TITOR-581032 format. One record per atom (N, C-alpha, C, O): residue in three letters; y, z, x. Coordinates in steps of 0.2 Angstrom, whole numbers, padded with zeros to 4 digits, always signed. Each point is the difference from the previous one (the first is absolute). Layout:
BEGIN
ALAYZX...
END
This chain:
BEGIN
MET+0112+0139-0130MET+0000+0010+0001MET-0009-0001+0002MET-0004-0005-0002ARG+0002+0009+0007ARG-0010-0003+0002ARG-0003+0007-0002ARG+0000+0005+0004TYR-0003-0005-0008TYR-0004+0007-0001TYR-0007+0002+0004TYR-0005-0004-0002ASN+0003+0009+0005ASN-0006+0001+0003ASN-0006-0003-0005ASN+0001-0001-0006ILE-0007+0000+0009ILE-0006-0001-0005ILE-0002+0004-0005ILE+0000+0000-0006ASN+0000+0005+0014ASN-0002+0006-0003ASN+0002+0005-0005ASN-0003+0004-0003ASP+0008-0005+0003ASP+0005+0003-0008ASP+0002-0004-0004ASP+0005+0001-0004LEU-0009-0009+0004LEU+0000-0003-0006LEU-0006+0002-0005LEU+0000+0001-0006LEU-0005+0001+0012LEU-0007-0001-0003LEU-0001+0007-0003LEU-0004+0000-0005SER+0007+0004+0006SER+0002+0009-0001SER+0003+0001-0005SER-0002+0004-0004SER+0007-0007+0002SER+0006-0004-0007SER-0006-0003-0007SER-0003+0003-0005ILE+0002-0008+0007ILE-0004-0001-0007ILE-0009+0003+0000ILE-0004+0001-0004LEU+0006+0001+0011LEU-0008+0005-0003LEU+0002+0006-0006LEU-0003+0001-0006ALA+0008+0002+0008ALA+0005+0004-0004ALA+0002-0002-0009ALA+0000+0003-0005PHE+0001-0007+0007PHE+0000-0003-0005PHE-0002-0001-0006PHE+0002+0000-0006GLU-0010-0002+0009GLU-0007-0003-0002GLU-0003+0008-0004GLU-0004+0000-0005LEU+0007+0006+0009LEU-0005+0006-0002LEU+0006+0003-0006LEU-0002+0002-0005PHE+0006-0003+0006PHE+0007-0001-0006PHE-0003-0001-0007PHE+0001+0004-0005LEU-0006-0014+0005LEU+0000-0003-0004LEU-0007+0001-0003LEU-0001-0002-0006ARG-0003+0006+0008ARG-0005+0004+0001ARG+0002+0005-0007ARG-0003+0001-0005SER+0007+0002+0007SER-0001+0008+0000SER+0005-0002-0008SER+0002+0005-0003GLY-0001-0013+0000GLY+0003+0000-0008GLY+0007+0001-0003GLY+0001+0000-0006TYR+0003+0001+0012TYR+0006+0001-0001TYR+0000-0005-0003TYR-0004-0005+0001GLY+0009+0005-0005GLY+0008-0006+0000GLY-0005-0004-0004GLY+0003+0001-0005CYS-0008-0005+0005CYS-0003-0008-0001CYS-0006+0000-0006CYS-0001+0006-0001GLY-0001-0007-0001GLY-0006-0002-0003GLY-0007-0001+0004GLY+0001-0004+0005ARG-0009+0007-0006ARG-0003-0002+0004ARG-0003-0009+0003ARG-0002-0002+0006GLY+0003+0000-0010GLY+0001-0006+0002GLY+0003-0002+0004GLY-0001-0002+0005PHE+0006+0003-0010PHE+0008-0006+0007PHE-0001+0005+0008PHE+0001-0003+0006SER-0002+0006-0007SER-0002+0006+0006SER-0006-0006+0003SER+0002-0004+0004GLU-0006+0004-0005GLU-0007-0004+0002GLU+0003-0007+0004GLU-0002-0003+0005ASP+0008+0003-0009ASP+0002-0009+0001ASP+0001+0000+0006ASP-0002-0003+0005ILE+0009+0008-0005ILE+0005+0002+0007ILE-0002+0002+0007ILE+0003-0001+0005LEU-0011+0005-0005LEU-0006+0001+0001LEU-0002-0005+0005LEU+0000+0000+0006GLN-0004-0005-0010GLN-0006-0007+0003GLN+0010-0002+0002GLN+0000+0000+0006ASP+0006-0002-0008ASP+0003-0005+0004ASP+0002+0003+0007ASP+0001-0004+0005ILE-0001+0012-0004ILE+0004+0003+0008ILE-0006-0001+0004ILE+0000-0001+0006ASP-0007+0002-0011ASP-0007-0002+0006ASP+0001-0006+0003ASP+0000-0001+0006GLY+0001-0004-0012GLY+0002-0006+0004GLY+0005-0004+0005GLY+0000-0004+0004LYS+0003+0008-0006LYS+0007-0003+0006LYS-0003+0006+0008LYS+0001-0002+0006ILE-0003+0009-0007ILE-0004+0001+0004ILE-0004-0003+0006ILE+0002-0001+0005CYS-0008-0001-0009CYS-0002-0002+0002CYS+0000-0008+0003CYS-0003-0002+0005GLY+0010-0003-0010GLY+0004-0005+0004GLY+0004+0003+0006GLY-0001-0004+0004GLN+0003+0008-0003GLN+0005+0002+0009GLN-0005+0003+0005GLN+0001-0001+0006ASN-0007+0004-0008ASN-0005-0002+0004ASN-0004-0004+0005ASN-0002+0001+0006ASP+0002-0006-0011ASP-0002-0006+0001ASP+0006-0005+0004ASP-0001-0006+0003ASN+0007+0009-0003ASN+0005-0005+0003ASN+0000+0004+0007ASN+0001-0003+0005ILE-0003+0010-0005ILE+0002+0004+0006ILE-0005-0003+0004ILE+0000-0001+0006VAL-0006+0000-0010VAL-0007-0001+0005VAL+0002-0007+0003VAL-0001-0002+0006PHE+0003-0003-0012PHE+0000-0007+0004PHE+0005+0000+0005PHE-0002-0003+0005ILE+0008+0006-0004ILE+0008-0002+0005ILE-0005+0004+0005ILE-0002-0003+0005LEU-0002+0011-0004LEU-0005+0001+0005LEU-0004-0004+0004LEU-0001-0001+0006LEU-0001-0002-0010LEU-0005-0006+0003LEU+0005-0005+0003LEU+0000+0001+0006TRP+0003-0004-0009TRP+0005-0004+0002TRP+0003+0002+0008TRP-0001-0003+0005HIS+0004+0011-0006HIS+0001+0000+0009HIS-0005+0001+0003HIS+0000+0001+0006VAL-0007-0001-0009VAL-0005+0004+0006VAL-0001-0009+0002VAL-0001+0000+0006ILE+0001-0006-0009ILE-0002-0007+0000ILE+0004-0001+0006ILE-0001-0004+0005HIS+0008+0007-0006HIS+0005-0005+0002HIS+0001+0006+0008HIS+0004-0002+0004LEU-0006+0006-0004LEU+0001+0006+0009LEU-0007-0006+0002LEU+0000-0005+0004ILE-0006+0006-0010ILE-0007-0005+0007ILE+0004-0005+0003ILE+0000+0000+0006VAL+0003-0004-0010VAL+0001-0006+0001VAL+0007+0001+0007VAL+0000-0002+0006ARG+0002+0003-0008ARG+0007+0002+0005ARG-0006+0002+0007ARG+0001-0004+0005VAL-0006+0008-0004VAL-0003+0001+0005VAL-0002-0004+0003VAL+0000-0001+0006ILE-0002-0002-0011ILE-0007-0006+0002ILE+0006-0007+0004ILE-0001-0003+0005TYR+0007+0003-0008TYR+0003-0004+0006TYR+0003+0002+0004TYR+0002-0004+0004LEU-0001+0011-0003LEU+0003+0002+0005LEU-0008+0001+0007LEU+0002-0001+0006ALA-0007+0002-0008ALA-0003-0001+0005ALA-0002-0006+0002ALA-0002+0000+0006GLN+0001-0006-0009GLN+0003-0005+0003GLN+0004-0002+0002GLN-0002-0001+0006GLU+0009+0000-0007GLU+0004+0001+0006GLU-0001+0003+0008GLU+0001-0002+0005VAL-0004+0007-0009VAL+0002+0006+0008VAL-0009-0005+0004VAL+0000+0000+0006LEU-0006-0003-0012LEU-0004-0004+0007LEU+0003-0007+0001LEU-0004-0002+0004ARG+0008-0003-0006ARG+0004-0004+0001ARG+0003-0002+0005ARG+0001-0005+0003ALA+0004+0014-0002ALA+0005+0004+0007ALA-0005-0004+0006ALA+0001-0004+0004ILE-0007+0010-0005ILE-0005+0003+0005ILE-0002-0009+0002ILE+0002-0002+0005GLU-0005-0001-0009GLU-0004-0005+0002GLU+0007-0006+0003GLU-0002-0003+0006SER+0008+0002-0008SER+0004-0004+0002SER+0003+0004+0007SER+0003-0003+0004TYR-0004+0009-0003TYR+0002+0003+0007TYR-0007-0002+0005TYR+0002-0003+0005LEU-0008+0003-0005LEU-0004-0002+0004LEU-0001-0008+0001LEU-0002-0002+0005VAL+0003-0001-0009VAL+0000-0007+0001VAL+0006-0001+0002VAL-0001-0006-0001THR+0009+0007+0003THR+0003-0002+0002THR+0002+0004+0008THR+0004-0001+0004ASN-0009+0004-0004ASN+0000+0004+0007ASN-0007-0001+0004ASN-0001+0002+0006GLY-0004-0008-0011GLY-0003-0002+0006GLY-0009+0003-0001GLY-0005-0002+0002PHE+0006+0009-0005PHE-0005+0005+0001PHE-0006-0006-0005PHE-0006-0001+0002VAL+0009-0003-0009VAL-0003-0006-0003VAL-0002-0005+0002VAL+0004-0004-0003THR-0007+0001+0005THR-0001-0008+0002THR-0002-0003-0004THR+0001-0006+0002THR-0004+0006-0008THR-0006-0003-0004THR+0007-0005-0005THR-0001-0003-0005TYR+0006+0003+0007TYR+0006-0004-0004TYR+0002-0006+0006TYR+0003-0005-0003GLN-0004+0005+0008GLN+0003-0003+0006GLN-0005-0003+0004GLN-0004+0003+0002PRO+0004-0011-0001PRO+0006-0004+0000PRO-0002-0001-0006PRO-0006+0000-0003LEU+0014-0002+0000LEU+0000-0005-0006LEU+0001-0008+0000LEU+0004-0003+0003ASN-0008+0002-0007ASN+0000-0010-0002ASN+0005-0003-0002ASN+0000-0002-0005LEU+0004+0002+0007LEU+0008-0004-0004LEU-0001-0005-0001LEU+0005-0003-0003ASN-0010+0000+0003ASN-0001-0009-0003ASN-0001+0001-0006ASN+0003-0004-0003ARG-0006+0011-0001ARG-0001-0001-0006ARG+0009+0001-0004ARG+0001-0001-0005VAL+0004+0005+0010VAL+0006+0004-0006VAL+0004-0006+0005VAL+0002+0001+0006LYS-0003-0008-0011LYS+0008-0005+0005LYS+0005+0004-0003LYS+0005+0003+0003TYR-0006-0003-0011TYR+0007+0004-0005TYR-0001+0004-0001TYR-0006+0000-0003LEU+0009+0005+0004LEU+0002+0007-0004LEU+0006+0003-0007LEU+0006+0000-0001GLY-0008+0000+0000GLY+0004+0002-0008GLY+0000+0006+0003GLY-0004+0002+0003ILE+0013+0001-0006ILE+0000+0008-0001ILE+0004+0000-0008ILE+0002-0004-0003VAL-0002+0008+0003VAL+0003+0001-0009VAL+0001+0006+0000VAL-0004+0004-0001ILE+0010-0001+0003ILE+0002+0008-0002ILE+0005+0000-0007ILE+0004-0004-0002ASP-0005+0009-0001ASP+0005+0003-0005ASP+0007+0001+0001ASP+0002+0003+0005SER+0003-0006-0010SER+0006-0003+0004SER+0005+0006-0001SER+0006-0001+0001ASP-0010+0008-0003ASP+0005+0008+0002ASP-0001+0000+0007ASP+0004+0000+0004GLU-0012-0001-0003GLU-0003+0001+0008GLU+0004-0005+0007GLU+0001+0002+0005ALA-0001-0011-0009ALA+0005-0002+0005ALA+0008+0000+0003ALA+0002-0001+0005ARG-0001+0003-0010ARG+0007+0007+0003ARG+0000+0003+0006ARG+0005-0001+0004GLN-0011+0004-0002GLN-0001+0006+0007GLN+0000-0007+0006GLN-0006+0000+0002ILE+0009-0004+0000ILE-0001-0006+0005ILE-0003+0005+0006ILE-0006-0002+0002SER+0007+0005+0000SER-0001+0005+0006SER-0008-0001+0000SER-0003-0003+0005GLU+0000+0005-0012GLU-0008+0001-0001GLU-0003-0009-0002GLU-0006-0001-0001VAL+0009-0002+0000VAL-0001-0007-0001VAL+0000-0003+0008VAL-0005-0004+0002ILE+0009+0005+0002ILE-0001-0002+0007ILE-0003+0002+0005ILE-0001-0002+0006GLN-0002+0010-0008GLN-0005+0001+0004GLN-0007-0004-0002GLN-0005-0002+0004LEU+0004+0002-0010LEU-0006-0001-0001LEU+0001-0008+0001LEU-0004-0002-0003LEU+0007-0001+0005LEU-0001-0007+0002LEU+0001+0000+0008LEU-0002-0004+0004ASP+0007+0010-0003ASP-0004+0001+0010ASP-0008+0002+0000ASP-0003+0000+0006TRP+0000+0001-0011TRP-0007+0002+0002TRP-0004-0007-0001TRP-0003-0002+0005LEU+0002-0002-0012LEU-0002-0007+0001LEU+0003-0002+0003LEU+0000-0006-0002SER+0006+0005+0009SER+0004-0005+0002SER-0006+0000+0007SER-0001-0005+0003ALA-0002+0015-0002ALA-0004+0000+0006ALA-0005+0001+0000ALA-0004+0001+0005ILE+0002-0002-0014ILE-0010-0003-0001ILE+0000-0006+0005ILE-0004-0001+0004GLY+0010-0003-0008GLY-0001-0009+0004GLY-0001-0002-0006GLY-0005-0003-0002VAL+0011+0005-0003VAL-0001-0006-0008VAL+0005-0003+0002VAL+0004+0001+0005LYS-0003-0007-0009LYS+0005-0004+0003LYS+0004-0003-0008LYS+0006-0001+0001LYS-0008+0000-0005LYS+0002-0004-0005LYS+0000+0008-0007LYS-0005+0001-0004VAL+0009+0001+0003VAL+0003+0003-0008VAL+0003-0003-0006VAL+0005-0003+0000CYS-0009+0005-0005CYS+0006-0001-0006CYS+0001+0007-0002CYS-0004+0004+0000LEU+0010-0004+0000LEU+0003+0008-0003LEU+0003-0001-0007LEU+0002-0005-0002TYR-0003+0012-0004TYR+0000-0002-0006TYR+0002+0006-0002TYR-0003+0006+0001ASP+0010-0007-0003ASP-0001+0005-0007ASP+0005-0002-0004ASP+0005-0003+0002ARG-0008+0007-0009ARG+0005-0003-0007ARG+0005-0001+0001ARG+0002-0006-0001GLU+0003+0010+0004GLU+0009-0005-0003GLU+0002-0003+0007GLU+0004-0004+0000GLY-0008+0005+0005GLY+0002-0006+0004GLY+0006+0005+0005GLY+0006-0002+0002VAL-0009+0011+0000VAL+0006+0002+0004VAL-0002-0001+0009VAL+0004+0002+0005LEU-0011-0006-0005LEU-0002-0001+0008LEU+0005-0006+0002LEU+0001-0001+0006LYS+0001-0004-0011LYS+0002-0005+0001LYS+0008+0000+0004LYS+0002-0004+0004LYS+0002+0010-0007LYS+0006+0001+0004LYS-0002+0004+0006LYS+0005+0001+0003SER-0010+0001-0001SER-0002+0002+0005SER-0003-0006+0008SER-0002+0001+0006LYS+0002-0006-0010LYS-0002-0006+0001LYS+0001-0002+0010LYS-0004-0002+0004GLU+0011+0003-0004GLU+0002-0001+0006GLU-0001+0005+0005GLU+0001-0002+0006VAL-0002+0006-0007VAL+0000+0006+0002VAL-0008-0001+0004VAL-0001+0001+0005LEU-0001-0002-0009LEU-0011+0001-0001LEU+0000-0005+0007LEU-0002+0001+0005VAL+0005-0008-0007VAL-0002-0007+0003VAL+0000+0002+0006VAL-0005+0001+0003GLU+0013+0001-0001GLU+0003+0001+0006GLU-0004+0004+0006GLU+0000-0002+0006ARG-0003+0010-0011ARG-0002+0004+0005ARG-0009-0003+0001ARG-0004+0004+0002PHE+0003-0010-0005PHE-0009+0000+0004PHE+0002-0008-0001PHE-0004-0003-0003SER+0010+0002+0007SER+0002-0009+0003SER-0006+0003+0010SER-0002+0005+0002SER+0003-0012+0000SER-0005+0001+0007SER+0002+0005+0005SER-0002+0004+0004ALA+0012-0010-0005ALA+0004+0003+0004ALA+0002+0008-0001ALA+0004+0002+0004LYS-0005+0002-0008LYS+0000+0006-0004LYS-0006+0005+0003LYS+0000+0006+0002LEU-0003-0010-0002LEU-0009+0003+0000LEU-0003+0002+0007LEU-0005+0003+0000SER+0009-0006+0007SER-0002+0000+0007SER+0005+0003+0002SER+0000+0003+0006ASN+0006-0002-0009ASN+0005+0006+0003ASN-0004+0006-0003ASN+0004+0005+0002GLU-0008-0002-0005GLU-0002+0005-0004GLU-0006+0001+0001GLU-0003+0003-0003ASP-0001-0006+0009ASP-0008-0001+0001ASP+0001+0006+0008ASP-0005+0002+0003SER+0009-0001-0003SER+0000+0004+0006SER+0002+0008+0000SER+0001+0004+0005LYS+0002-0003-0015LYS+0003+0005+0000LYS-0005+0006-0004LYS+0001+0005-0002ILE-0007-0009+0001ILE-0003+0002-0007ILE-0007+0000+0005ILE-0001-0001+0006ASP-0003+0004-0013ASP-0007+0004+0002ASP-0004-0004+0002ASP-0001-0005-0003PRO-0004+0005+0011PRO-0004-0006+0001PRO-0005-0002-0006PRO-0002-0005+0001ILE+0000+0011-0007ILE-0003-0004-0004ILE+0003-0005-0004ILE-0002-0005-0003PHE+0006+0007+0003PHE+0006-0006-0006PHE+0004-0004+0003PHE+0006+0000-0001THR-0010-0003+0004THR+0002-0010+0003THR+0001-0004-0006THR-0003-0004-0003LYS+0008+0004+0003LYS+0004-0007-0009LYS-0002-0005+0004LYS-0001-0002+0006THR+0000-0003-0015THR+0000-0004+0001THR+0005-0002-0003THR+0003+0004-0004GLN+0000-0015+0004GLN+0007-0001-0005GLN-0005-0001-0008GLN-0006-0001-0001MET+0010+0002-0003MET-0002+0001-0006MET+0004-0006-0004MET+0006-0001+0002GLN-0007-0002-0008GLN+0002-0004-0002GLN-0001+0002-0008GLN-0005+0003-0002PHE+0013-0005-0001PHE-0002+0004-0009PHE+0003-0004-0004PHE+0004-0005+0001GLU-0006+0008-0007GLU+0000-0003-0008GLU+0003+0006-0004GLU-0003+0006+0000PHE+0009-0008-0002PHE+0003+0006-0004PHE-0003-0002-0006PHE-0003-0006+0001VAL+0002+0009-0006VAL-0001-0002-0008VAL+0000+0007-0004VAL-0003+0006+0001SER+0008-0010-0006SER+0000+0006-0007SER-0001-0003-0006SER-0003-0005+0000ILE+0003+0007-0005ILE-0005+0000-0008ILE+0006-0006-0002ILE-0001-0005-0004SER+0007+0006+0007SER+0004-0007-0003SER-0003-0008+0002SER+0001-0005-0003ASP-0004+0006+0011ASP-0002-0007+0003ASP-0003-0002-0004ASP+0000-0005-0004GLY-0006+0011+0003GLY-0008-0006-0005GLY+0003+0000-0009GLY-0004-0002-0004LYS+0010+0005+0001LYS+0001-0003-0006LYS+0002-0005-0001LYS+0000-0003-0006GLU+0005+0002+0012GLU+0004-0006+0001GLU-0005-0006+0001GLU+0000-0005-0003ALA-0006+0006+0008ALA-0002-0005+0001ALA-0006-0003-0004ALA-0003-0005+0001VAL+0001+0011-0006VAL-0005-0002-0007VAL+0005-0004-0003VAL+0000-0006-0001ALA+0005+0009-0001ALA+0005-0004-0007ALA+0001-0006+0005ALA+0000-0005-0004LYS+0000+0002+0011LYS+0001-0007+0000LYS-0005-0005-0001LYS+0000-0005-0003ALA-0004+0009+0005ALA-0010-0003-0001ALA+0001-0002-0006ALA+0001-0006-0002ALA+0000+0012-0002ALA-0003-0002-0008ALA+0007-0004-0001ALA-0001-0004-0005ASN+0007+0003+0007ASN+0004-0007-0003ASN-0003-0007+0003ASN-0002-0004-0003LEU+0002+0005+0008LEU-0004-0004+0002LEU-0007-0005-0003LEU-0001-0006+0001LEU-0003+0011-0003LEU-0006-0004-0006LEU+0001+0000-0007LEU-0003-0004-0003PHE+0008+0008+0000PHE+0005-0002-0004PHE+0000-0008+0000PHE-0002-0003-0005ASN+0006+0002+0010ASN+0005-0006+0000ASN-0005-0007+0000ASN-0001-0004-0004LYS-0001+0006+0009LYS-0008-0005+0001LYS-0003-0001-0007LYS-0001-0005-0003TYR-0003+0013-0001TYR-0004-0005-0006TYR+0003+0002-0006TYR-0005-0001-0004TYR+0009+0002+0002TYR+0004+0003-0006TYR+0005-0006-0002TYR-0001-0002-0005LEU+0006+0000+0009LEU+0003-0002-0004LEU+0002-0004-0003LEU+0004-0002-0004ASP-0010-0003+0009ASP-0004-0008-0006ASP-0004+0005-0002ASP-0004+0004+0003GLY+0006-0007-0011GLY-0004+0001-0006GLY-0006-0005-0001GLY-0004+0000-0004ASP+0005-0004+0008ASP-0009-0005+0000ASP-0005+0005+0005ASP-0006-0001+0000THR+0008+0006+0003THR-0005-0002+0006THR-0004+0006-0002THR+0003+0004-0004GLU-0010-0004+0006GLU-0005+0008-0003GLU+0003+0006+0004GLU+0001+0001+0005LYS-0001+0005-0011LYS+0001+0006+0005LYS-0007+0002+0004LYS-0005+0001-0002PRO+0007+0001+0010PRO-0004+0002+0000PRO-0002+0009-0001PRO+0005+0005-0002PHE-0010-0003+0005PHE-0001+0009+0000PHE+0005+0000+0008PHE+0002-0006+0001PHE-0002+0008+0002PHE+0004+0002+0005PHE-0003+0007+0004PHE+0001+0006-0001THR-0006-0009+0005THR-0005+0006+0002THR+0004+0002+0009THR+0005-0004+0002GLU-0008+0010+0003GLU+0002+0000+0005GLU+0004-0006+0005GLU+0006-0001+0002ALA-0012-0001-0002ALA+0001-0008+0004ALA+0004-0003-0001ALA+0002-0005+0003ASP+0001+0006-0009ASP+0007-0006-0004ASP+0007+0006+0005ASP+0005-0002+0004LEU-0006+0006-0005LEU+0006+0003+0002LEU+0003+0002+0009LEU+0005+0001+0003SER-0013-0003-0001SER-0001+0002+0007SER+0002-0009+0002SER+0002-0002+0006ASN-0001+0000-0010ASN+0002-0008+0002ASN+0007-0001-0002ASN+0004-0002+0004ALA-0004+0004-0007ALA+0010+0003-0003ALA+0003+0003+0006ALA+0004-0003+0004LEU-0006+0007-0004LEU+0001+0005+0007LEU+0000-0004+0005LEU+0006-0002+0001LYS-0010-0001+0002LYS-0002-0003+0005LYS+0008-0006+0000LYS+0004+0001+0004THR-0005-0005-0009THR+0007-0003+0001THR+0005+0002+0000THR+0004-0003+0004LEU-0003+0008-0007LEU+0008+0001+0001LEU+0001+0005+0006LEU+0005+0003+0000GLY-0008-0002+0005GLY-0002+0003+0008GLY-0001+0005+0000GLY+0003+0003+0005VAL-0007+0000-0011VAL-0001+0005+0001VAL-0006+0002+0004VAL-0005+0000-0004VAL+0002+0002+0010VAL-0005-0003+0003VAL-0001+0004+0004VAL-0005-0001+0003GLU+0009+0009+0000GLU-0002+0005+0002GLU-0007+0001-0001GLU-0003-0001-0005PRO-0001+0003+0012PRO-0008+0003+0000PRO-0004+0005-0007PRO-0004-0005-0002ASP+0003+0006+0002ASP-0004+0007-0004ASP-0003+0004+0005ASP-0004-0002+0004PRO+0007+0008-0006PRO-0001+0006+0008PRO-0009+0000-0001PRO-0004-0001-0005ASP+0005+0003+0011ASP-0010+0002-0001ASP+0000+0006+0002ASP-0006+0002+0002LEU+0010+0004-0002LEU+0000+0008-0004LEU+0006+0002-0001LEU+0005-0003+0002LEU-0005+0007-0006LEU+0007+0003-0004LEU+0000+0007+0000LEU-0004+0003-0004PHE+0009+0000+0008PHE+0000+0008-0002PHE+0005+0001-0004PHE+0005-0003+0000ILE-0007+0009-0005ILE+0004+0001-0003ILE+0004+0008+0001ILE-0004+0004+0000TYR+0011-0002+0001TYR+0001+0004+0001TYR+0004+0005-0007TYR+0002-0005-0004GLY-0001+0009+0002GLY+0002+0001-0005GLY-0004+0003-0007GLY-0005-0002-0002PRO+0007+0006+0000PRO-0002+0006-0005PRO-0007-0003-0007PRO-0003+0004-0004ALA+0005-0012+0005ALA-0004-0003-0006ALA-0004-0005+0004ALA+0001-0004+0005ARG-0009+0006-0010ARG-0004-0005+0004ARG-0002-0007-0002ARG-0006-0002-0002CYS+0014-0001+0003CYS+0000-0008-0003CYS+0004-0002+0003CYS+0005+0003+0003HIS-0007-0010-0003HIS+0004-0007+0005HIS+0010+0000-0001HIS+0005-0003+0002LEU-0006+0009-0005LEU+0011+0000-0002LEU+0002-0009-0002LEU+0006-0001+0001GLY-0011-0003-0003GLY+0004-0006-0003GLY+0001-0005+0005GLY+0003-0005+0000PHE-0008+0007+0006PHE-0002-0006+0005PHE-0003-0007-0002PHE-0006-0001-0001PRO+0010-0003+0000PRO-0003-0008-0003PRO-0007-0001-0001PRO-0002-0002+0005ALA-0001+0002-0008ALA-0006+0001-0001ALA-0005-0007+0003ALA-0004+0000+0005TRP+0006-0004-0009TRP-0002-0008+0005TRP+0000+0000+0007TRP-0001-0005+0004ARG+0003+0011-0001ARG-0002-0001+0009ARG-0004+0006+0000ARG+0000+0003+0005ILE-0003-0001-0010ILE-0006+0008+0002ILE-0004+0000-0001ILE-0004+0005-0001ARG+0002-0014+0000ARG-0007-0002-0005ARG-0008+0003+0004ARG-0006-0001-0003TYR+0008+0004+0009TYR-0005-0001+0007TYR+0001+0004+0002TYR-0002-0001+0006THR+0008+0009-0006THR+0001+0003+0004THR-0001+0005-0002THR+0002+0001-0006GLU-0005+0003+0011GLU-0003+0008+0001GLU+0006+0004+0002GLU+0004+0001+0005ILE-0004+0003-0012ILE+0007+0006-0002ILE-0003+0005+0001ILE-0006+0001-0002VAL+0012+0002+0007VAL-0004+0008+0001VAL+0009+0004-0001VAL+0005-0002+0002HIS-0007+0009-0006HIS+0005+0005-0002HIS+0000+0003+0007HIS-0006+0002+0002MET+0012+0000+0002MET-0001+0004+0005MET+0007+0005-0002MET+0004+0002+0004GLY-0003+0001-0010GLY+0003+0004-0002GLY+0006+0001+0000GLY+0004-0004-0001PRO-0001+0011+0003PRO+0010+0000+0000PRO+0002-0006+0007PRO-0005-0002+0003LEU+0010+0001-0001LEU+0002-0003+0006LEU+0001+0004+0004LEU+0002-0002+0006LYS-0002+0008-0006LYS+0005+0004+0002LYS-0006+0005+0004LYS+0001+0003+0005HIS-0008-0003-0007HIS-0005+0001+0000HIS-0006-0005+0006HIS-0005+0001+0003LYS+0008-0004-0003LYS-0005-0007+0003LYS-0001+0003+0006LYS+0005+0003+0003LYS-0012-0004+0001LYS-0003+0000+0004LYS-0002-0006+0006LYS-0002-0006-0002TYR+0003+0008+0008TYR-0003-0005+0005TYR-0008-0001+0000TYR-0003-0005+0002GLY+0003+0008-0002GLY-0008+0001+0001GLY-0004-0003-0008GLY-0003-0005+0000LEU+0004+0008-0006LEU-0002-0007-0005LEU+0003-0006-0002LEU-0003-0004-0004ILE+0009+0002+0007ILE-0002-0007+0002ILE-0004-0005+0002ILE-0003-0005-0001LEU+0003+0011+0010LEU-0008-0005+0003LEU-0005+0003-0005LEU-0004+0002+0004LYS+0002-0001-0008LYS-0005+0004-0004LYS-0001-0005-0006LYS-0006-0001-0002ALA+0011-0003-0001ALA-0001-0004-0005ALA+0000-0006+0001ALA-0004-0004-0003ILE+0010+0003+0010ILE-0001-0009+0002ILE-0009-0001+0003ILE-0004-0004-0002HIS+0003+0009+0008HIS-0007+0000-0002HIS-0006-0002-0001HIS-0005-0003+0003LYS+0007+0009-0012LYS-0003-0002-0003LYS-0002-0005-0003LYS-0006+0000-0003TYR+0011-0005+0002TYR+0001-0005-0006TYR-0004-0006+0006TYR-0005-0003-0001THR+0007+0003+0008THR-0002-0005+0005THR-0008+0000-0002THR-0003-0006+0001LYS+0000+0011-0003LYS-0007+0000+0002LYS-0004-0002-0008LYS-0006+0001-0002VAL+0011-0003-0003VAL-0003+0000-0007VAL-0002-0005-0001VAL+0004-0004+0000LYS-0011+0000-0003LYS+0000-0007+0000LYS+0004-0001-0007LYS-0002+0002-0005GLN+0005-0005+0005GLN+0003-0006-0006GLN-0003-0004-0002GLN-0002-0005+0004ASN+0001+0004-0011ASN-0006-0006-0003ASN+0007-0003-0006ASN+0002+0003-0005TYR+0001-0011+0007TYR+0002-0002-0004TYR-0004-0004-0006TYR-0006-0002+0002GLY+0007+0001-0007GLY-0001-0002-0007GLY+0000-0009+0003GLY+0002-0004+0004SER-0006+0003-0010SER+0001-0011+0002SER+0006-0002-0004SER+0002-0006+0000
END
């Protein structure tokens, strides 16, 4: 049952007047009760203030995010339609391998994935690593590979917008199970090499040791130069960590809110960044 806050406060004040009039109980007991009631009223008022403050902050954050989305949409429209030429032409020599991480729930929207790959093909990206945690994209492997084969694209070139002239793409499909299996095999290899023999000195394994073990097992796929993340979380969602040591990671927001112009902007920004590698 819900009570109106004004009615509740009125009842408490009436009860306070009753106690102050001296009915029922002694003076000392009445004062103790009144102090307890005053504390509860203050605590309830504090809770109301905190709730109101929380809603105000929540509203401000939502307005900020809404404003950002509107600005992103306007910027993407201007870039896509050629009103802003700052991000063209692109130096795709810096983006030889592009990684795409998609939240598994959003990866089930295969039409959105295909549209994203259409844009990347039109931009000129030739090699893409597609990753989702649960391996949803692997189930669409045949469809995607066939769609972006050279024969298929040559038949579609005359049907699409001139600005979206597609190029053939190569794909690698990865899920979290691939990373776990590769690391388990590499660890087993190192264990057999250094720990089965009791007389051999037990080394402290480094990143280089793990990399060499992975290469020995044939896990030699290149590291993505640039990694786009589509989904609510700002993390790589379990993408193999040893393959993103020098990778530039960009969170692109939900897949359904993807923007062609913002992809151009992200790639252009990456190509202009000077990367310094340690010794």
